[in-house]
BAVO-572347 format. One line per 2 residues: number of its first residue (from 1); for each residue x, y, z of N, C-alpha, C. Coordinates in steps of 0.2 Angstrom, whole numbers, plus 5000, padded with zeros to 4 digits. Layout:
residues N
NUM = X/Y/Z/X/Y/Z/X/Y/Z | ... $
This chain:
residues 404
1 = 5018/4808/4982/5024/4812/4981/5027/4813/4988 | 5033/4812/4989/5037/4812/4995/5035/4819/4999 $
3 = 5034/4819/5005/5032/4825/5009/5038/4830/5009 | 5036/4836/5006/5041/4841/5005/5042/4844/5012 $
5 = 5037/4843/5016/5038/4846/5023/5043/4842/5027 | 5044/4835/5026/5049/4831/5029/5056/4833/5026 $
7 = 5056/4835/5019/5062/4837/5016/5065/4843/5020 | 5061/4848/5020/5063/4855/5023/5064/4855/5030 $
9 = 5062/4850/5034/5063/4849/5041/5070/4846/5042 | 5073/4843/5037/5079/4839/5038/5084/4843/5040 $
11 = 5088/4842/5046/5093/4846/5048/5099/4846/5043 | 5100/4840/5040/5105/4840/5035/5104/4845/5029 $
13 = 5097/4845/5027/5096/4850/5022/5097/4857/5024 | 5095/4859/5030/5095/4866/5032/5103/4868/5034 $
15 = 5106/4863/5037/5113/4865/5039/5118/4864/5033 | 5116/4861/5028/5121/4860/5022/5128/4857/5025 $
17 = 5127/4852/5029/5133/4849/5033/5138/4846/5028 | 5143/4842/5031/5148/4840/5027/5146/4833/5023 $
19 = 5140/4831/5025/5138/4825/5020/5132/4827/5016 | 5133/4834/5014/5128/4837/5009/5127/4833/5003 $
21 = 5133/4831/5000/5133/4827/4993/5129/4821/4994 | 5131/4817/5000/5127/4811/5001/5120/4812/5002 $
23 = 5118/4817/5005/5111/4819/5006/5107/4819/4999 | 5110/4823/4994/5107/4825/4988/5107/4818/4984 $
25 = 5111/4814/4985/5111/4807/4981/5107/4802/4985 | 5104/4803/4990/5101/4798/4994/5094/4796/4991 $
27 = 5093/4789/4991/5087/4786/4988/5082/4786/4993 | 5076/4788/4991/5070/4788/4996/5064/4785/4992 $
29 = 5059/4783/4996/5053/4779/4993/5047/4783/4995 | 5042/4783/4991/5036/4786/4993/5031/4780/4995 $
31 = 5025/4782/4996/5020/4776/4998/5018/4771/4992 | 5020/4773/4986/5019/4768/4981/5025/4764/4980 $
33 = 5030/4765/4984/5037/4761/4984/5041/4763/4978 | 5039/4768/4974/5044/4771/4969/5050/4774/4972 $
35 = 5056/4773/4969/5062/4776/4972/5064/4782/4969 | 5066/4787/4973/5068/4794/4970/5075/4795/4973 $
37 = 5079/4799/4970/5084/4802/4973/5082/4809/4976 | 5085/4811/4981/5083/4817/4985/5084/4823/4980 $
39 = 5089/4823/4976/5090/4829/4971/5084/4829/4966 | 5081/4823/4964/5076/4823/4959/5069/4826/4962 $
41 = 5068/4825/4969/5063/4827/4972/5063/4835/4972 | 5069/4838/4974/5070/4845/4973/5069/4848/4966 $
43 = 5071/4844/4961/5070/4846/4954/5063/4846/4952 | 5059/4841/4954/5052/4840/4952/5048/4845/4956 $
45 = 5050/4847/4962/5046/4852/4966/5049/4858/4967 | 5053/4861/4963/5057/4867/4964/5053/4873/4965 $
47 = 5047/4873/4962/5043/4879/4964/5041/4880/4971 | 5040/4874/4974/5038/4874/4981/5044/4875/4985 $
49 = 5050/4872/4983/5056/4874/4987/5057/4881/4987 | 5057/4884/4981/5058/4892/4981/5053/4895/4986 $
51 = 5047/4893/4986/5042/4896/4990/5043/4895/4998 | 5046/4889/4999/5048/4888/5006/5054/4892/5008 $
53 = 5059/4893/5004/5065/4897/5005/5062/4905/5006 | 5058/4907/5002/5055/4913/5003/5052/4914/5010 $
55 = 5048/4909/5012/5045/4909/5018/5050/4909/5024 | 5056/4906/5023/5061/4906/5028/5063/4914/5029 $
57 = 5064/4917/5023/5066/4924/5023/5061/4928/5027 | 5055/4927/5026/5049/4931/5029/5049/4930/5036 $
59 = 5050/4924/5039/5050/4923/5046/5057/4923/5049 | 5062/4925/5045/5069/4926/5048/5071/4920/5051 $
61 = 5070/4914/5048/5072/4908/5050/5080/4907/5049 | 5084/4905/5054/5091/4904/5054/5093/4898/5056 $
63 = 5088/4893/5055/5090/4886/5058/5096/4884/5055 | 5101/4881/5059/5107/4879/5056/5112/4885/5055 $
65 = 5113/4889/5060/5117/4895/5059/5124/4894/5057 | 5127/4888/5059/5134/4887/5057/5134/4881/5053 $
67 = 5137/4881/5047/5138/4875/5043/5144/4875/5039 | 5146/4869/5036/5152/4868/5033/5151/4866/5025 $
69 = 5155/4869/5021/5154/4867/5014/5160/4862/5012 | 5165/4862/5016/5171/4857/5014/5173/4859/5007 $
71 = 5174/4854/5003/5177/4855/4997/5173/4858/4991 | 5166/4858/4993/5161/4860/4988/5161/4867/4987 $
73 = 5163/4872/4991/5163/4879/4990/5169/4882/4992 | 5171/4888/4990/5177/4891/4991/5179/4892/4998 $
75 = 5174/4892/5002/5175/4894/5009/5174/4888/5014 | 5177/4888/5020/5176/4882/5024/5169/4883/5028 $
77 = 5168/4888/5031/5162/4889/5035/5159/4896/5034 | 5152/4896/5035/5148/4902/5034/5143/4902/5040 $
79 = 5141/4908/5041/5136/4909/5046/5129/4911/5042 | 5124/4907/5044/5118/4908/5040/5114/4914/5042 $
81 = 5115/4919/5038/5113/4926/5040/5107/4928/5036 | 5104/4934/5037/5098/4936/5033/5101/4937/5025 $
83 = 5107/4939/5025/5110/4940/5018/5111/4934/5014 | 5113/4929/5018/5114/4922/5015/5107/4919/5013 $
85 = 5102/4920/5017/5096/4918/5015/5094/4920/5008 | 5095/4927/5007/5094/4930/5000/5098/4927/4995 $
87 = 5105/4926/4997/5109/4923/4992/5107/4915/4990 | 5105/4912/4995/5103/4905/4994/5097/4905/4990 $
89 = 5092/4909/4991/5086/4910/4986/5088/4911/4979 | 5093/4916/4978/5095/4917/4971/5099/4911/4968 $
91 = 5103/4908/4972/5107/4902/4970/5102/4896/4967 | 5097/4895/4971/5092/4889/4969/5088/4892/4963 $
93 = 5087/4898/4963/5083/4901/4957/5086/4901/4951 | 5093/4903/4951/5096/4903/4944/5099/4896/4942 $
95 = 5100/4891/4947/5101/4884/4945/5096/4881/4941 | 5090/4882/4944/5084/4879/4941/5080/4885/4937 $
97 = 5083/4889/4934/5080/4895/4930/5076/4893/4925 | 5078/4888/4921/5075/4886/4915/5068/4882/4917 $
99 = 5068/4879/4923/5062/4876/4925/5057/4881/4928 | 5060/4887/4931/5056/4892/4934/5053/4897/4930 $
101 = 5057/4899/4925/5055/4905/4921/5048/4906/4918 | 5045/4900/4917/5038/4900/4915/5033/4899/4920 $
103 = 5035/4898/4926/5031/4897/4932/5028/4903/4935 | 5024/4903/4939/5021/4909/4943/5024/4910/4950 $
105 = 5030/4907/4951/5033/4907/4957/5035/4915/4958 | 5033/4918/4964/5035/4925/4965/5042/4925/4969 $
107 = 5047/4928/4966/5053/4929/4969/5052/4933/4976 | 5047/4938/4975/5046/4943/4981/5039/4942/4983 $
109 = 5037/4938/4988/5030/4937/4989/5027/4944/4992 | 5021/4945/4991/5017/4951/4993/5017/4951/5001 $
111 = 5018/4945/5004/5018/4945/5011/5024/4948/5014 | 5029/4949/5011/5035/4952/5013/5034/4959/5015 $
113 = 5037/4962/5020/5036/4969/5022/5042/4973/5018 | 5042/4979/5018/5046/4983/5014/5054/4982/5016 $
115 = 5055/4981/5023/5061/4980/5026/5064/4974/5023 | 5060/4968/5023/5063/4962/5021/5064/4962/5013 $
117 = 5059/4965/5010/5060/4965/5002/5066/4970/5001 | 5067/4975/5004/5073/4979/5003/5080/4976/5004 $
119 = 5080/4972/5010/5086/4969/5012/5088/4963/5007 | 5082/4959/5005/5083/4954/5000/5085/4956/4994 $
121 = 5082/4961/4991/5084/4963/4984/5091/4966/4984 | 5093/4970/4989/5099/4973/4989/5105/4967/4989 $
123 = 5103/4962/4993/5108/4956/4993/5108/4953/4987 | 5103/4952/4983/5103/4949/4977/5106/4953/4971 $
125 = 5105/4959/4971/5108/4964/4966/5116/4964/4967 | 5118/4963/4973/5125/4963/4975/5129/4957/4971 $
127 = 5125/4952/4969/5128/4946/4965/5128/4947/4958 | 5127/4953/4955/5127/4955/4948/5132/4960/4947 $
129 = 5135/4960/4941/5140/4965/4939/5136/4970/4936 | 5136/4976/4938/5132/4982/4936/5134/4984/4929 $
131 = 5140/4983/4927/5143/4985/4921/5140/4981/4915 | 5139/4974/4917/5137/4969/4911/5130/4967/4912 $
133 = 5127/4968/4919/5121/4965/4921/5121/4957/4921 | 5127/4954/4921/5128/4947/4922/5129/4945/4929 $
135 = 5128/4939/4931/5130/4937/4937/5137/4937/4938 | 5140/4939/4944/5147/4940/4944/5151/4934/4945 $
137 = 5157/4934/4944/5161/4928/4943/5161/4923/4949 | 5162/4927/4955/5162/4923/4961/5156/4919/4962 $
139 = 5150/4923/4961/5144/4919/4963/5142/4914/4957 | 5144/4915/4951/5144/4910/4946/5147/4904/4948 $
141 = 5153/4904/4951/5157/4898/4953/5153/4895/4959 | 5150/4899/4963/5147/4896/4969/5140/4892/4966 $
143 = 5137/4895/4961/5131/4892/4959/5133/4885/4955 | 5138/4885/4951/5141/4880/4947/5142/4874/4952 $
145 = 5146/4875/4958/5148/4870/4963/5141/4867/4966 | 5137/4872/4967/5130/4869/4971/5126/4865/4966 $
147 = 5126/4867/4959/5123/4863/4954/5126/4856/4954 | 5132/4856/4954/5136/4849/4954/5133/4845/4960 $
149 = 5132/4848/4966/5130/4844/4971/5123/4841/4970 | 5119/4846/4967/5112/4844/4965/5111/4839/4959 $
151 = 5117/4838/4956/5117/4834/4950/5112/4837/4945 | 5112/4844/4944/5108/4847/4939/5112/4852/4935 $
153 = 5111/4852/4929/5116/4856/4924/5114/4864/4926 | 5120/4868/4927/5119/4875/4927/5121/4878/4921 $
155 = 5115/4881/4917/5117/4883/4911/5112/4889/4909 | 5111/4894/4914/5108/4900/4913/5112/4904/4908 $
157 = 5109/4906/4902/5113/4910/4897/5113/4917/4899 | 5118/4921/4895/5119/4928/4897/5112/4932/4896 $
159 = 5108/4930/4890/5102/4934/4889/5097/4933/4895 | 5097/4927/4898/5093/4926/4903/5095/4930/4910 $
161 = 5102/4930/4911/5104/4933/4916/5103/4941/4916 | 5103/4943/4910/5102/4951/4909/5094/4952/4910 $
163 = 5090/4948/4908/5083/4948/4909/5081/4948/4917 | 5085/4943/4920/5084/4942/4927/5086/4949/4931 $
165 = 5092/4951/4929/5094/4958/4932/5089/4963/4931 | 5087/4964/4925/5082/4969/4923/5076/4969/4928 $
167 = 5073/4962/4929/5067/4962/4933/5069/4963/4940 | 5074/4961/4943/5076/4963/4950/5077/4970/4950 $
169 = 5081/4973/4945/5082/4981/4945/5075/4985/4945 | 5070/4982/4942/5064/4985/4942/5060/4985/4948 $
171 = 5061/4979/4952/5059/4979/4959/5062/4984/4963 | 5068/4985/4962/5072/4990/4967/5070/4997/4965 $
173 = 5068/4998/4959/5065/5005/4957/5059/5006/4961 | 5054/5001/4961/5048/5001/4964/5049/5003/4971 $
175 = 5054/4999/4974/5055/5001/4981/5057/5008/4983 | 5062/5010/4978/5064/5017/4979/5058/5022/4979 $
177 = 5053/5020/4975/5047/5025/4974/5044/5025/4981 | 5044/5020/4985/5040/5020/4991/5044/5023/4997 $
179 = 5051/5025/4995/5055/5027/5001/5057/5035/5000 | 5052/5039/4997/5054/5045/4995/5051/5051/4999 $
181 = 5047/5049/5004/5043/5053/5008/5048/5058/5012 | 5046/5064/5012/5050/5070/5015/5047/5071/5022 $
183 = 5051/5070/5027/5049/5072/5034/5049/5080/5035 | 5045/5082/5039/5045/5090/5040/5049/5091/5047 $
185 = 5054/5095/5046/5058/5096/5052/5055/5102/5056 | 5056/5101/5062/5053/5105/5067/5058/5109/5071 $
187 = 5057/5116/5070/5062/5121/5073/5063/5120/5081 | 5057/5119/5084/5057/5119/5091/5061/5112/5094 $
189 = 5059/5107/5090/5063/5101/5092/5070/5101/5090 | 5072/5104/5085/5079/5104/5083/5083/5109/5087 $
191 = 5080/5114/5090/5083/5119/5094/5085/5115/5101 | 5080/5111/5103/5081/5107/5109/5087/5102/5108 $
193 = 5087/5099/5102/5092/5094/5101/5099/5097/5100 | 5099/5103/5097/5105/5107/5096/5109/5108/5103 $
195 = 5105/5110/5108/5108/5111/5114/5111/5105/5117 | 5107/5099/5116/5109/5093/5119/5115/5090/5116 $
197 = 5115/5091/5109/5121/5089/5105/5127/5093/5107 | 5127/5100/5108/5132/5104/5110/5135/5102/5117 $
199 = 5131/5100/5121/5133/5098/5128/5136/5091/5128 | 5133/5087/5124/5135/5080/5123/5142/5080/5121 $
201 = 5144/5084/5115/5150/5084/5112/5155/5089/5115 | 5153/5091/5121/5157/5096/5125/5160/5102/5121 $
203 = 5156/5105/5117/5158/5111/5113/5159/5117/5118 | 5165/5118/5119/5167/5124/5124/5164/5130/5121 $
205 = 5161/5134/5126/5159/5141/5124/5151/5141/5123 | 5148/5135/5121/5141/5135/5120/5137/5136/5126 $
207 = 5133/5141/5126/5128/5142/5132/5121/5143/5129 | 5116/5140/5133/5109/5140/5130/5106/5147/5129 $
209 = 5108/5152/5134/5106/5159/5133/5111/5164/5134 | 5111/5169/5131/5116/5174/5132/5113/5181/5134 $
211 = 5115/5183/5140/5112/5190/5142/5116/5196/5140 | 5123/5195/5139/5127/5200/5136/5129/5198/5129 $
213 = 5127/5202/5124/5129/5201/5117/5134/5206/5115 | 5139/5203/5112/5144/5207/5109/5142/5208/5102 $
215 = 5140/5203/5098/5139/5204/5091/5134/5198/5089 | 5130/5200/5083/5126/5195/5080/5127/5195/5073 $
217 = 5126/5189/5070/5126/5188/5063/5121/5184/5061 | 5119/5183/5054/5113/5179/5052/5116/5175/5046 $
219 = 5120/5170/5048/5122/5165/5042/5117/5161/5039 | 5118/5159/5033/5113/5155/5030/5117/5150/5026 $
221 = 5115/5144/5026/5118/5139/5022/5113/5134/5019 | 5115/5130/5015/5110/5125/5012/5114/5118/5010 $
223 = 5111/5113/5009/5114/5107/5007/5108/5102/5004 | 5111/5098/5000/5106/5093/4996/5107/5086/4999 $
225 = 5101/5083/5000/5101/5077/5004/5095/5073/5001 | 5096/5066/5002/5090/5062/5000/5084/5064/5005 $
227 = 5078/5063/5003/5072/5065/5007/5072/5060/5013 | 5074/5054/5012/5073/5049/5018/5078/5050/5023 $
229 = 5083/5054/5022/5088/5056/5027/5087/5062/5030 | 5083/5067/5027/5082/5073/5030/5077/5072/5036 $
231 = 5079/5073/5042/5075/5073/5048/5078/5077/5053 | 5075/5077/5059/5077/5082/5064/5085/5080/5066 $
233 = 5087/5074/5067/5093/5073/5070/5099/5075/5065 | 5098/5073/5058/5103/5075/5053/5103/5083/5053 $
235 = 5097/5086/5052/5097/5093/5052/5100/5096/5058 | 5099/5094/5064/5103/5096/5070/5110/5096/5069 $
237 = 5113/5090/5067/5120/5090/5066/5123/5094/5061 | 5119/5095/5055/5121/5100/5050/5122/5107/5053 $
239 = 5117/5109/5057/5117/5116/5059/5122/5116/5064 | 5124/5111/5069/5129/5112/5073/5136/5113/5070 $
241 = 5137/5109/5065/5143/5109/5061/5144/5116/5058 | 5139/5119/5055/5139/5126/5052/5140/5131/5057 $
243 = 5137/5130/5063/5138/5135/5068/5145/5136/5070 | 5148/5130/5071/5156/5130/5073/5160/5133/5067 $
245 = 5158/5132/5061/5162/5135/5056/5161/5143/5056 | 5155/5145/5058/5153/5152/5058/5157/5155/5064 $
247 = 5158/5152/5069/5161/5154/5075/5169/5155/5073 | 5171/5150/5070/5178/5150/5068/5180/5156/5063 $
249 = 5175/5157/5058/5175/5163/5053/5175/5169/5057 | 5171/5170/5062/5170/5176/5066/5177/5177/5070 $
251 = 5180/5172/5073/5186/5173/5076/5191/5176/5071 | 5192/5172/5066/5197/5174/5061/5197/5181/5058 $
253 = 5190/5184/5058/5189/5191/5056/5190/5196/5061 | 5187/5195/5067/5187/5200/5072/5191/5199/5078 $
255 = 5193/5193/5080/5198/5192/5086/5205/5195/5085 | 5208/5196/5090/5215/5199/5090/5219/5193/5087 $
257 = 5224/5195/5082/5228/5190/5079/5235/5192/5081 | 5239/5187/5083/5246/5188/5084/5250/5183/5079 $
259 = 5256/5185/5076/5260/5181/5072/5266/5179/5076 | 5267/5172/5076/5273/5170/5080/5277/5165/5075 $
261 = 5284/5166/5076/5288/5161/5072/5293/5158/5077 | 5297/5153/5075/5301/5149/5080/5305/5153/5084 $
263 = 5307/5159/5082/5312/5163/5086/5309/5167/5091 | 5302/5169/5090/5299/5174/5095/5294/5170/5099 $
265 = 5292/5164/5097/5286/5161/5100/5288/5159/5108 | 5294/5157/5109/5295/5155/5116/5294/5161/5121 $
267 = 5297/5167/5119/5296/5173/5124/5289/5175/5124 | 5286/5176/5118/5279/5179/5118/5274/5174/5121 $
269 = 5274/5168/5120/5270/5163/5123/5270/5163/5131 | 5277/5164/5133/5278/5164/5141/5274/5170/5143 $
271 = 5274/5176/5140/5271/5182/5142/5263/5181/5142 | 5261/5178/5137/5253/5177/5136/5250/5173/5141 $
273 = 5255/5168/5144/5252/5164/5149/5250/5168/5156 | 5252/5174/5156/5249/5179/5162/5243/5182/5161 $
275 = 5240/5182/5154/5234/5185/5153/5228/5180/5150 | 5230/5174/5148/5225/5169/5146/5226/5163/5149 $
277 = 5220/5159/5150/5220/5153/5154/5218/5147/5150 | 5217/5147/5144/5214/5142/5140/5218/5142/5133 $
279 = 5220/5136/5131/5222/5135/5124/5219/5129/5121 | 5219/5128/5114/5217/5123/5111/5222/5119/5106 $
281 = 5228/5120/5108/5234/5118/5104/5239/5115/5109 | 5244/5111/5106/5250/5109/5109/5256/5112/5106 $
283 = 5261/5114/5110/5267/5117/5107/5270/5113/5102 | 5271/5106/5104/5275/5102/5100/5272/5101/5093 $
285 = 5265/5102/5092/5262/5101/5086/5263/5107/5081 | 5265/5113/5084/5265/5119/5080/5272/5122/5080 $
287 = 5277/5120/5084/5283/5124/5084/5289/5119/5081 | 5293/5121/5077/5298/5117/5074/5305/5118/5078 $
289 = 5304/5117/5084/5310/5118/5088/5312/5111/5091 | 5319/5111/5093/5321/5105/5096/5318/5103/5103 $
291 = 5314/5098/5103/5310/5097/5109/5315/5095/5115 | 5321/5094/5114/5326/5092/5120/5330/5099/5122 $
293 = 5328/5104/5118/5332/5111/5120/5329/5113/5127 | 5334/5114/5132/5332/5116/5139/5327/5122/5139 $
295 = 5329/5127/5135/5325/5133/5136/5318/5132/5133 | 5317/5128/5128/5311/5126/5126/5307/5122/5131 $
297 = 5310/5117/5134/5307/5113/5139/5305/5117/5145 | 5309/5122/5147/5307/5126/5153/5301/5131/5151 $
299 = 5301/5134/5145/5295/5138/5143/5289/5134/5142 | 5289/5128/5139/5284/5123/5138/5281/5121/5145 $
301 = 5285/5120/5149/5282/5117/5156/5278/5123/5159 | 5281/5129/5159/5278/5135/5162/5271/5137/5158 $
303 = 5272/5136/5152/5266/5138/5147/5260/5133/5149 | 5262/5127/5149/5256/5122/5150/5254/5122/5157 $
305 = 5258/5124/5162/5256/5125/5169/5251/5131/5170 | 5252/5136/5166/5248/5142/5167/5241/5142/5162 $
307 = 5242/5138/5157/5236/5138/5152/5234/5131/5151 | 5228/5130/5153/5225/5123/5152/5223/5121/5145 $
309 = 5224/5115/5143/5222/5113/5136/5215/5111/5137 | 5211/5113/5131/5204/5111/5131/5203/5109/5123 $
311 = 5199/5104/5122/5198/5102/5115/5192/5107/5112 | 5193/5109/5106/5187/5113/5103/5185/5110/5097 $
313 = 5181/5105/5097/5179/5101/5091/5175/5106/5086 | 5177/5106/5080/5174/5110/5075/5178/5117/5074 $
315 = 5182/5119/5079/5186/5125/5079/5193/5123/5079 | 5197/5123/5073/5203/5120/5072/5209/5125/5072 $
317 = 5208/5132/5072/5213/5136/5072/5216/5137/5079 | 5223/5138/5080/5226/5139/5087/5223/5145/5090 $
319 = 5221/5144/5096/5218/5150/5100/5220/5150/5107 | 5221/5156/5110/5221/5157/5117/5215/5161/5119 $
321 = 5212/5159/5125/5206/5163/5127/5205/5163/5134 | 5201/5167/5136/5199/5167/5143/5193/5163/5144 $
323 = 5193/5158/5148/5187/5153/5148/5181/5156/5150 | 5180/5161/5154/5174/5163/5156/5171/5168/5151 $
325 = 5175/5171/5147/5173/5176/5142/5171/5173/5135 | 5173/5167/5134/5172/5164/5127/5165/5161/5127 $
327 = 5160/5164/5125/5153/5162/5125/5150/5163/5118 | 5146/5158/5116/5142/5159/5110/5135/5155/5110 $
329 = 5131/5157/5106/5124/5154/5105/5121/5155/5098 | 5116/5151/5096/5113/5152/5090/5106/5151/5090 $
331 = 5102/5155/5087/5095/5154/5087/5092/5153/5079 | 5089/5147/5078/5087/5145/5072/5081/5150/5070 $
333 = 5082/5153/5064/5077/5158/5061/5072/5154/5056 | 5075/5150/5052/5070/5147/5047/5074/5140/5044 $
335 = 5069/5136/5042/5072/5130/5039/5067/5129/5033 | 5070/5129/5027/5066/5129/5021/5068/5123/5016 $
337 = 5063/5120/5013/5064/5114/5009/5063/5117/5002 | 5068/5116/4997/5067/5118/4990/5068/5113/4985 $
339 = 5065/5113/4980/5066/5109/4974/5073/5110/4971 | 5076/5105/4968/5082/5106/4965/5082/5109/4958 $
341 = 5086/5114/4956/5086/5116/4950/5089/5111/4945 | 5089/5112/4938/5091/5108/4933/5099/5107/4934 $
343 = 5102/5113/4936/5110/5113/4937/5111/5109/4943 | 5108/5109/4948/5109/5105/4954/5108/5098/4953 $
345 = 5103/5096/4949/5102/5089/4948/5108/5086/4944 | 5110/5090/4939/5116/5088/4935/5122/5087/4939 $
347 = 5123/5092/4944/5129/5091/4949/5128/5085/4953 | 5122/5084/4955/5120/5078/4959/5121/5071/4956 $
349 = 5120/5071/4949/5121/5066/4945/5128/5064/4944 | 5132/5069/4944/5139/5068/4943/5142/5064/4949 $
351 = 5139/5065/4955/5142/5061/4961/5140/5054/4961 | 5135/5052/4956/5133/5045/4956/5138/5040/4952 $
353 = 5138/5034/4954/5142/5029/4950/5138/5028/4944 | 5142/5028/4938/5139/5027/4932/5142/5021/4928 $
355 = 5137/5017/4925/5139/5011/4922/5136/5011/4915 | 5141/5012/4910/5139/5012/4903/5133/5016/4902 $
357 = 5132/5022/4904/5127/5026/4903/5121/5026/4908 | 5121/5021/4913/5116/5020/4918/5119/5022/4924 $
359 = 5115/5025/4929/5117/5028/4935/5114/5024/4941 | 5118/5023/4946/5116/5020/4952/5113/5025/4957 $
361 = 5106/5024/4957/5103/5029/4962/5100/5024/4967 | 5102/5024/4973/5099/5020/4979/5099/5013/4977 $
363 = 5105/5010/4974/5105/5003/4972/5102/5001/4966 | 5098/5005/4962/5095/5003/4956/5099/5007/4950 $
365 = 5099/5004/4944/5102/5007/4939/5096/5011/4935 | 5097/5017/4933/5093/5021/4929/5096/5024/4923 $
367 = 5093/5025/4917/5095/5029/4912/5096/5036/4914 | 5100/5040/4911/5101/5047/4913/5094/5051/4914 $
369 = 5090/5050/4909/5083/5054/4910/5080/5051/4917 | 5080/5045/4917/5076/5042/4923/5080/5044/4930 $
371 = 5086/5044/4930/5090/5046/4936/5089/5053/4938 | 5088/5058/4933/5086/5065/4934/5080/5065/4937 $
373 = 5075/5061/4935/5068/5062/4938/5068/5059/4945 | 5072/5054/4946/5072/5051/4953/5076/5056/4958 $
375 = 5081/5059/4955/5084/5064/4959/5079/5070/4961 | 5076/5072/4956/5071/5078/4957/5065/5075/4963 $
377 = 5064/5069/4962/5058/5067/4967/5061/5065/4974 | 5067/5062/4974/5070/5059/4980/5075/5064/4984 $
379 = 5077/5069/4981/5082/5074/4984/5079/5081/4985 | 5081/5084/4990/5079/5091/4992/5085/5095/4994 $
381 = 5084/5101/4993/5089/5106/4995/5086/5109/5002 | 5089/5109/5007/5087/5111/5013/5091/5118/5015 $
383 = 5087/5123/5016/5090/5130/5017/5089/5132/5024 | 5094/5133/5028/5094/5135/5035/5097/5142/5036 $
385 = 5093/5146/5040/5096/5152/5042/5095/5153/5050 | 5100/5156/5053/5100/5156/5060/5104/5162/5062 $
387 = 5103/5164/5068/5106/5170/5071/5112/5168/5076 | 5118/5170/5074/5124/5168/5078/5125/5174/5083 $
389 = 5125/5172/5089/5126/5177/5095/5133/5175/5098 | 5137/5180/5099/5144/5179/5102/5144/5184/5108 $
391 = 5148/5182/5113/5149/5186/5119/5156/5186/5121 | 5161/5189/5117/5168/5190/5119/5171/5196/5116 $
393 = 5175/5199/5119/5178/5205/5117/5184/5203/5112 | 5187/5207/5109/5192/5206/5104/5199/5204/5108 $
395 = 5200/5206/5114/5206/5204/5118/5205/5198/5121 | 5198/5195/5122/5197/5189/5125/5200/5183/5122 $
397 = 5200/5183/5115/5202/5178/5111/5208/5180/5107 | 5213/5176/5107/5219/5177/5103/5220/5172/5097 $
399 = 5220/5174/5091/5221/5169/5086/5229/5169/5084 | 5232/5163/5086/5239/5163/5085/5241/5160/5078 $
401 = 5244/5165/5074/5246/5163/5068/5253/5161/5068 | 5254/5155/5068/5261/5152/5068/5264/5153/5061 $
403 = 5270/5156/5061/5274/5157/5055/5280/5152/5055 | 5281/5149/5049/5287/5144/5049/5292/5147/5045 $
């Protein structure tokens, strides 16, 4: 038998260059002087070819990174990526499906690690229509064109396509079962990360410690997330976002509020420039006045000279405040992981894509009952309680309520 090793080392085979059709029609001889076409060798040893492609995926072999299909495929050029390695495996597999279906060739070798298996199965499932469980039209065309090059009939029927989808979907389910571990969030680590994040994102007013405390509150919030995503960094960001919402809510409730309309805004804002030195808004964004009006331009120039602009991420209401007086901090009290109730599972299910009664959970399709079980196992409600500490008087922060 002609050496399969020589076949797979061929640059033309790996690059699928513009003489691909000539390559597959090439006549070759073995040591017995019998003559074969290259495509016949592939056909007669397809199980080994599949195993070789699987090995390429395992070792991340990208030999022949750029190649051309010319008139044989819908596209001119492609880059040989990890994803295309998986597509190529599926292409060969479905073209020779009738020869492979009764073999023991493994589509997913045990030697593959979880990352490789996850990436490959995701790329393969992407070639199926989840509504019909059939190979999608674009990939069908690609397989048909490739089978023409190989001089081998492409005739995988619908029932076989559905069976193939089911088997791949089951592999995806098994993978999902291995990815459900819940990490324990550490309050000490999150507290440190929270301060780092506030400083990194330049959250104005945040200080690590407060000696003078005006008021404290103990907000509590919860959110539902996949177990694999619940870790210190995500929890830190969730807490940061909620703290800023709580600060804004505190301001709207307790800070001094003044209402301005277009007729009174210019005079009043000019006066406020004498008592406050920071703003988080631009006049042009909030006033419906003629920007070319000289009075407006004079007041605007004086206002912007007296009161510096500073961005306040997470706090969106228009504010004037004294820079040195606006301070806040938060101390995390508890982080609790809770199982979802039946109602919460139902609401989570409603967020998922649904295909004829089957639900897409992490890329695999499940019946409703299965999907609920997966949600219960793979999702958690995280409850967080913290102490919000603020240090500014009512007069230090002005909430500007613009009336139009």
